[in-house]
C-alpha positions, 0 to 999 in steps of 0.5 A: 092482898090488902091489910084491913086495920079494923079486922085483921089479927096480926101477930109478929114474932120479933127480937129486940135487936132485929132491924127488919123487925123494927121496920115491919112494926113501923110499916104495920103502924104506918098502915094503921094496923095494930098487932100483937108482938111476941119477943121470942127472947123475952118469952123464951121461945125457941126458933124451933117452937116459933117455926112450928107456929109460923113455918119460919125460923128467922125474925120477924115472922108475921102471922095474919088471921092465923096464916103465916106470911113470913118475914118483912120482905114476904109481907111487902111482896104479898101486899103488891 
């Protein structure tokens, strides 16, 4: 899979204290991608609610074009 910065719609669920979240956001920026960030704590989203949208309970959770990818490591694996 290749990221297309011009057409991909990316949502990343994060928390402010999460190291992998920061790495995922920086990686996406380095790839030229824009994304919608949703801080689950600031938005009072439970992990159960996030899981219903992303299939994962840990942060970050990344969704590309409506397809749940998983976390930062999962993102790196699918881009190989």
